[in-house]
C-alpha positions as CSV (number, residue, x, y, z in Angstrom):
1,M,225.9,173.4,53.6
2,K,222.5,174.6,52.7
3,R,222.4,172.4,49.7
4,I,223.3,169.5,51.9
5,L,220.7,170.3,54.4
6,L,218.0,170.8,51.6
7,A,219.0,167.4,50.1
8,A,218.7,165.7,53.4
9,V,215.2,167.3,54.0
10,L,214.1,166.2,50.6
11,A,215.4,162.7,51.1
12,F,213.5,162.6,54.5
13,A,210.3,163.8,52.9
14,V,210.5,161.2,50.1
15,A,211.2,158.5,52.5
16,G,208.3,159.5,54.7
17,A,206.0,159.6,51.7
18,A,207.0,156.1,50.7
19,S,206.5,154.8,54.2
20,A,203.0,156.3,54.2
21,A,202.1,154.8,51.0
22,P,198.8,152.9,50.9
23,L,199.0,149.2,51.4
24,T,196.6,146.4,50.4
25,Y,195.9,143.8,53.1
26,K,194.3,140.4,52.8
27,I,191.8,139.6,55.5
28,D,192.9,136.9,57.9
29,A,189.8,134.7,58.3
30,N,191.3,133.2,61.5
31,H,191.2,136.5,63.2
32,T,188.1,138.0,61.7
33,D,184.6,137.7,63.0
34,V,181.2,139.3,61.9
35,I,178.7,139.2,64.7
36,A,175.0,139.9,64.2
37,G,172.7,140.5,67.2
38,W,168.9,141.1,67.5
39,S,166.0,141.0,70.0
40,H,163.9,137.8,70.3
41,F,160.5,138.9,71.4
42,G,162.2,141.2,73.9
43,F,163.2,138.3,76.0
44,S,166.7,137.8,74.9
45,N,169.3,139.1,72.5
46,P,170.9,136.2,70.6
47,V,173.9,136.5,68.2
48,A,175.2,134.8,65.3
49,H,178.7,134.6,64.0
50,F,179.8,134.8,60.4
51,G,183.1,133.3,59.8
52,Q,185.3,132.2,56.7
53,V,185.4,135.9,55.8
54,D,187.5,136.5,52.6
55,G,188.5,140.0,51.1
56,S,191.0,142.8,51.0
57,I,191.4,146.2,52.6
58,T,193.5,149.0,51.1
59,Y,194.3,151.5,53.8
60,D,196.1,154.9,53.2
61,P,196.7,156.6,56.6
62,A,197.8,159.9,54.8
63,K,194.7,160.0,52.7
64,P,191.8,157.9,54.1
65,S,189.7,158.8,51.1
66,A,192.0,156.6,48.9
67,S,191.3,153.6,51.2
68,S,188.8,150.8,50.2
69,V,187.5,147.5,51.4
70,E,185.8,144.5,49.6
71,V,184.6,141.6,51.5
72,T,182.8,138.2,50.9
73,I,181.0,136.5,53.8
74,P,180.0,132.9,52.9
75,L,176.8,131.7,54.6
76,A,178.7,128.4,55.0
77,G,180.6,130.2,57.8
78,L,177.3,131.1,59.8
79,N,177.5,129.7,63.4
80,S,174.9,130.5,66.1
81,H,176.2,127.6,68.1
82,V,172.8,126.0,67.6
83,P,173.1,123.7,64.4
84,A,169.3,123.4,63.8
85,F,169.0,127.1,64.0
86,D,171.9,127.6,61.6
87,E,170.0,125.4,59.1
88,H,166.9,127.5,59.6
89,L,168.8,130.7,59.0
90,R,170.2,129.3,55.8
91,S,166.8,128.1,54.6
92,A,164.4,129.9,52.3
93,D,162.7,131.4,55.4
94,F,165.7,133.7,55.8
95,F,168.9,133.9,53.8
96,D,168.1,131.2,51.2
97,A,171.8,130.3,51.1
98,E,171.3,127.7,48.3
99,K,170.3,130.6,46.0
100,Y,172.3,133.3,47.7
101,P,175.3,131.7,49.1
102,N,177.3,134.9,50.0
103,I,176.9,138.2,51.6
104,T,179.2,140.9,50.1
105,F,180.3,144.5,51.1
106,K,182.2,146.9,48.7
107,S,183.0,150.3,49.9
108,T,182.1,153.4,47.9
109,K,183.6,156.0,50.2
110,V,186.0,156.2,53.1
111,E,186.2,159.3,55.3
112,A,188.3,160.3,58.4
113,A,186.0,160.6,61.4
114,G,188.4,161.6,64.3
115,E,191.4,160.1,65.8
116,K,191.7,156.5,64.9
117,K,188.1,156.6,63.4
118,L,186.7,156.1,60.0
119,K,183.3,156.3,58.3
120,V,183.1,153.7,55.5
121,T,180.1,153.8,53.2
122,G,179.5,150.8,50.9
123,D,177.2,148.5,49.2
124,L,175.9,145.6,51.3
125,T,174.4,142.8,49.4
126,V,172.2,140.3,51.3
127,H,169.7,137.9,49.8
128,G,170.3,139.4,46.4
129,V,169.3,142.9,47.6
130,T,171.9,145.7,47.7
131,K,171.6,148.7,50.0
132,S,174.1,151.4,51.0
133,V,175.2,151.2,54.7
134,V,177.7,153.2,56.7
135,L,180.2,151.4,59.0
136,D,181.7,153.2,62.1
137,V,185.3,152.1,62.1
138,T,188.0,152.1,64.8
139,I,191.6,151.7,63.7
140,N,193.0,149.2,66.3
141,K,196.5,149.0,65.0
142,V,198.7,149.3,62.0
143,G,202.2,147.9,62.0
144,E,204.2,144.7,61.7
145,Q,202.4,141.4,62.8
146,P,205.0,139.8,65.1
147,M,204.2,136.3,64.0
148,A,203.8,136.8,60.3
149,K,206.7,139.4,60.2
150,R,204.7,141.4,57.7
151,A,202.7,144.6,57.7
152,A,199.2,144.2,59.2
153,A,196.2,146.3,60.0
154,G,193.4,145.7,62.5
155,F,190.0,147.2,62.6
156,D,186.7,147.1,64.5
157,A,183.5,148.3,62.9
158,S,179.7,148.5,63.6
159,T,176.5,149.3,62.0
160,T,172.6,148.7,62.3
161,I,170.5,147.5,59.4
162,K,166.9,146.6,59.0
163,R,166.8,143.0,57.7
164,S,163.3,143.5,56.2
165,E,164.9,145.9,53.6
166,F,167.0,142.9,52.4
167,G,164.1,140.6,52.1
168,V,164.9,138.6,55.3
169,G,161.9,139.9,57.4
170,K,160.3,136.8,58.8
171,Y,158.8,137.2,62.1
172,V,159.1,140.9,62.2
173,P,158.3,142.8,64.5
174,N,158.3,140.1,67.2
175,V,161.8,139.2,66.3
176,S,163.4,142.6,65.8
177,D,163.7,144.1,62.4
178,E,166.9,145.9,63.5
179,V,170.0,143.8,63.5
180,T,173.2,145.2,65.0
181,I,176.5,144.1,63.3
182,H,179.9,144.2,64.9
183,I,183.0,143.3,63.0
184,T,186.5,142.8,64.2
185,T,189.2,142.0,61.6
186,E,192.9,141.5,61.2
187,A,194.5,141.8,57.7
188,I,198.0,141.1,56.6
189,V,200.0,142.2,53.5
190,P,200.4,139.1,51.2
191,K,203.9,137.6,51.0
192,A,204.5,138.7,47.4
193,E,203.5,142.3,48.0
194,A,205.6,142.3,51.2
195,S,208.6,141.3,49.2
196,D,207.9,143.9,46.6
197,A,207.7,146.6,49.2
198,K,211.1,145.6,50.7
199,A,212.7,145.6,47.3
């Protein structure tokens, strides 16, 4: 009887370890938004949205330090809802999108930071300049996405950067140097990986 109980406990432990294994999710651009906000002469606080986000997130709930994220944000997806302003932001005055068409982020460290919280440190590259930034991340939900019928994970994240440090400092300080960034993202395990996991 003891052997049977021991075998059952071991089987349960193995199954639990397997279910907690890290998964790699592909970012769903349709449910991902990167929002940058700043102060305009102190009168208003405009925002710009960055869509068409591409990348992957590997998340290990049992060992957050084994998690990682790598993201590409094309400036083609920039949208402030003012077309003329979008073109100005893409111009050489700011992002110089013709020369530097993408913003990228690649994590270098992931740490647990409390219940459903993470701190993600990584290299942010904007305008050809790379700086280390820290994202404060909230884990929204991890589970099966009911429409896709596959494993999914959702996160919100925020940070503040100084745009002048990335060579995008035109009109500072009248237009604020500090830019707040808020990210909301949903990511889903690709079909092939989902099939492998079931197998």
